[in-house]
C-alpha positions in Angstrom: 63.0 64.5 179.6 62.1 66.3 176.3 62.2 64.0 173.3 61.8 64.8 169.6 59.5 62.7 167.4 60.5 62.6 163.7 63.8 60.8 162.9 64.4 60.4 166.7 61.5 58.0 167.6 60.0 57.3 164.2 61.6 57.5 160.7 60.2 60.4 158.7 62.0 61.2 155.5 63.0 57.6 154.9 59.4 56.4 155.5 58.1 59.1 153.1 60.6 58.0 150.4 59.7 54.3 150.9 55.9 55.0 150.7 56.3 57.1 147.5 58.4 54.3 145.9 55.8 51.8 146.8 53.1 54.0 145.3 55.0 54.7 142.1 55.6 51.0 141.6 51.9 50.3 142.1 51.2 52.9 139.4 53.6 51.2 137.0 55.9 54.2 137.1 59.7 54.2 137.7 60.2 53.8 141.5 64.0 54.2 141.9 65.7 56.6 144.2 66.1 59.2 141.4 62.4 59.1 140.6 61.4 59.5 144.2 63.8 62.4 144.6 62.5 64.1 141.5 58.9 63.8 142.7 59.9 65.3 146.1 61.8 68.1 144.4 58.8 68.9 142.2 56.5 68.8 145.3 58.8 71.2 147.2 58.8 73.6 144.3 55.0 73.6 144.2 54.9 73.9 148.0 57.2 76.9 148.0 55.1 78.8 145.5 51.8 78.3 147.3 49.9 80.9 149.3 50.5 79.2 152.7 54.2 78.6 152.3 55.3 81.2 154.8 52.7 79.9 157.3 54.1 76.3 156.9 57.7 77.5 157.2 56.9 79.2 160.5 54.9 76.2 161.8 57.5 73.7 160.7 55.3 71.8 158.2 57.4 70.4 155.4 56.4 69.8 151.8 56.7 66.0 152.2 54.5 66.1 155.3 52.0 68.1 153.3 51.5 65.0 151.1 50.2 63.1 154.2 48.1 65.8 155.9 44.4 64.8 155.7 42.4 67.5 157.6 44.6 70.4 158.7 42.9 72.2 161.5 43.8 75.8 160.6 44.1 78.4 159.2 41.1 79.2 157.0 41.6 78.0 153.4 44.6 75.8 154.3 42.7 72.5 153.9 41.6 73.5 150.4 45.1 74.5 149.4 46.6 71.3 150.8 44.1 69.2 148.8 45.0 71.1 145.6 48.7 70.8 146.3 48.4 67.0 146.8 46.4 66.6 143.6 48.9 68.7 141.7 51.8 66.6 142.9 50.3 63.4 141.7 49.2 64.9 138.4 52.7 66.1 137.8 53.9 62.5 138.5 51.6 61.1 135.8 48.5 60.0 137.8 45.2 60.3 136.0 43.1 59.9 139.2 45.0 62.0 141.7 42.3 61.8 144.4 42.4 58.0 144.4 46.2 58.1 144.3 46.3 60.5 147.3 44.1 58.2 149.4 46.4 55.3 148.5 49.5 57.3 149.4 48.0 58.2 152.8 47.4 54.5 153.5 50.9 53.5 152.4 52.5 56.3 154.5 50.5 55.3 157.6 51.7 51.7 157.2 55.3 53.0 157.4 54.6 54.9 160.6 56.4 52.5 163.0 58.8 53.3 165.8 62.5 52.5 165.4 63.2 49.0 166.9 65.0 50.5 169.9 62.4 53.0 170.9 59.7 51.2 172.8 62.1 49.4 175.2 64.0 52.7 175.7 60.9 54.7 176.4 59.6 52.1 178.8 62.9 52.1 180.7 63.3 55.9 180.7 59.7 56.4 181.8 60.5 54.6 185.0 63.1 57.3 185.7 61.7 60.5 184.1 58.5 62.2 183.1 58.7 62.1 179.3 57.5 65.0 177.2 57.3 64.9 173.4 58.1 68.0 171.3 57.7 68.0 167.6 57.4 70.3 164.5 54.5 69.8 162.1 50.8 69.9 161.6 48.8 69.2 164.7 46.7 66.2 163.8 49.4 64.6 161.7 52.0 64.7 164.4 49.7 63.3 167.0 48.5 60.6 164.6 52.2 59.6 164.0 52.7 59.1 167.7 49.5 57.1 168.0 50.2 54.9 165.0 53.7 54.2 166.3 52.3 53.2 169.7 54.2 55.9 171.6 51.5 58.1 173.2 51.2 56.1 176.5 54.8 57.1 177.4 54.4 60.8 177.1 52.7 63.0 179.7 52.8 66.1 177.6 52.9 66.7 173.8 54.1 70.0 172.3 53.3 70.4 168.5 54.5 73.5 166.7 51.3 74.1 164.8 49.4 74.2 168.2 52.0 76.5 169.8 52.2 78.8 166.7 55.9 78.5 166.2 58.3 75.7 165.3 61.6 74.7 166.8 64.1 76.4 167.2 62.0 79.5 167.7 62.0 81.0 171.1 58.2 81.0 171.1 58.2 77.2 170.9 60.5 76.7 173.8 58.7 79.4 175.8 55.6 77.2 175.7 57.7 74.3 177.1 59.2 76.5 179.8 55.8 77.7 180.8 54.7 74.1 181.3 57.8 73.3 183.3 57.1 76.3 185.6 53.5 75.2 185.9 54.5 71.7 187.0 57.6 72.6 189.0 59.7 70.5 186.7 63.3 70.8 185.5 64.7 69.4 182.3 67.0 66.5 182.9 67.8 65.8 179.3 66.8 66.8 175.7 67.0 64.2 172.9 66.7 65.0 169.2 68.1 64.4 165.8 68.8 68.1 164.9 71.7 70.1 166.2 70.0 73.4 165.2 66.4 72.6 166.3 66.9 70.4 169.4 70.5 70.6 170.8 71.5 74.2 170.4 68.2 75.6 171.9 68.6 73.2 174.8 72.2 74.3 175.4 71.3 78.0 175.3 68.8 77.3 178.1 71.3 75.3 180.2 69.5 72.0 179.5 71.6 68.8 179.0 71.2 67.5 175.5 72.2 64.5 173.4 72.0 64.2 169.7 70.3 61.1 168.3 72.3 60.4 165.1 71.2 57.1 163.6 73.2 57.6 160.4 76.7 56.5 161.2 78.0 58.0 157.9 77.1 61.5 159.2 79.6 63.3 161.5 78.0 65.6 164.0 79.2 69.1 164.9 82.1 69.1 167.3 81.4 69.1 171.0 77.9 67.7 170.6 77.4 64.4 172.6 75.5 61.8 170.7 74.1 58.3 170.7 73.3 56.1 167.7 70.2 54.5 169.4 67.9 55.3 172.2 68.9 51.9 173.6 72.2 53.5 174.5 70.3 55.8 176.9 68.1 53.2 178.4 71.0 51.6 180.2 72.2 54.9 181.8 72.2 55.0 185.6 69.8 58.0 185.7 68.1 59.4 188.8 64.5 58.5 189.6 61.7 61.0 188.9 
């Protein structure tokens, strides 16, 4: 079973927004939804004008995740640019000591890295029936750290991170790496789970893999013809075949 990480197993965007709101409040700044949105919009604009934007776009590294990255592993010069980007975002927000603010944000964001309440039980149940493989877009160390902080690593036999593969979902190159590992181990895909129709579900369907959309926001209507669940707990009770 292939399972996505962000907003499937752990909240990503919501956790980012909550951590930023906490930080702004600590700094004595406005911390409402509009203020958080404005900060993220300014961060995105700065990100998109940076020299590594195209690299990040291809690797699936977002501007809000760039605020959390601590020691990116490549390419040359990326770590220095990330640090400058982070300082610039906090300066734009009104911080007078951006390095200290960055360290505090990283701590607050890490505290928010917890699995959804349904995930641990679901993974435990599904792991008794399937081999579980994690596939995720993002910076290598950050994505692996998320899985560790959320206590999920013990359930996954393989982890595929876009920055390590050199391409992000839904690129064919990403899924070619997955397919190569499947061939190596003599495995077939029983199910793909993810929160994105374009990045998880459609690529699976093109390859003939069963796929289910994990749509936790009940206010959002998915594309027609896409099977969905609102919680991984809905999957844990399925009468699935043994590994």
